[in-house]
C-alpha positions as a printed Julia matrix, in Angstrom:
59×3 Matrix{Float64}:
  87.8    -82.84  82.29
  84.52   -82.15  84.07
  82.59   -82.31  80.75
  84.18   -85.79  80.21
  82.95   -87.03  83.6
  79.51   -85.6   82.71
  79.61   -87.52  79.46
  80.52   -90.7   81.3
  77.67   -90.38  83.81
  75.13   -89.67  81.0
  76.28   -92.69  79.18
  75.77   -94.88  82.2
  72.28   -93.46  82.67
  71.56   -94.03  79.02
  72.57   -97.71  79.38
  70.11   -98.16  82.15
  67.29   -96.74  80.07
  68.43   -98.68  77.0
  68.09  -101.95  78.92
  64.67  -100.92  80.21
  63.46   -99.98  76.63
  64.93  -102.84  74.62
  64.56  -105.73  77.1
  61.31  -104.63  78.95
  59.64  -102.59  76.28
  59.32   -99.52  78.45
  58.34   -96.68  76.28
  59.07   -93.94  78.86
  62.58   -95.33  79.13
  62.9    -94.98  75.31
  61.98   -91.31  75.46
  64.56   -90.75  78.33
  67.1    -92.69  76.22
  66.57   -90.39  73.22
  66.86   -87.32  75.3
  70.1    -88.5   76.96
  71.59   -89.38  73.55
  70.85   -85.99  72.26
  72.64   -84.46  75.28
  75.6    -86.94  74.9
  75.88   -85.66  71.27
  75.91   -81.92  72.39
  78.53   -82.54  75.15
  80.75   -84.71  72.82
  80.7    -81.87  70.27
  81.74   -79.42  72.96
  84.62   -81.6   74.02
  85.77   -82.02  70.43
  85.85   -78.2   69.99
  87.69   -77.8   73.22
  90.21   -80.49  72.33
  90.75   -78.77  68.93
  91.42   -75.4   70.48
  93.96   -76.87  72.97
  95.88   -78.6   70.19
  96.04   -75.34  68.27
  97.47   -73.57  71.25
 100.17   -76.15  71.83
 101.41   -75.98  68.21
């Protein structure tokens, strides 16, 4: 569950950077946003694998 909490906090941070980039044109925020999205993708994949393994164990 800790990975899910990490994912949630990353998403909140990404939202802040997205607003700064899209609304204010802050290019540094765009760079941070891209980095956060890449990390979100990685953590989401780890969660998917973990869920799949837990489902197999319960069957």
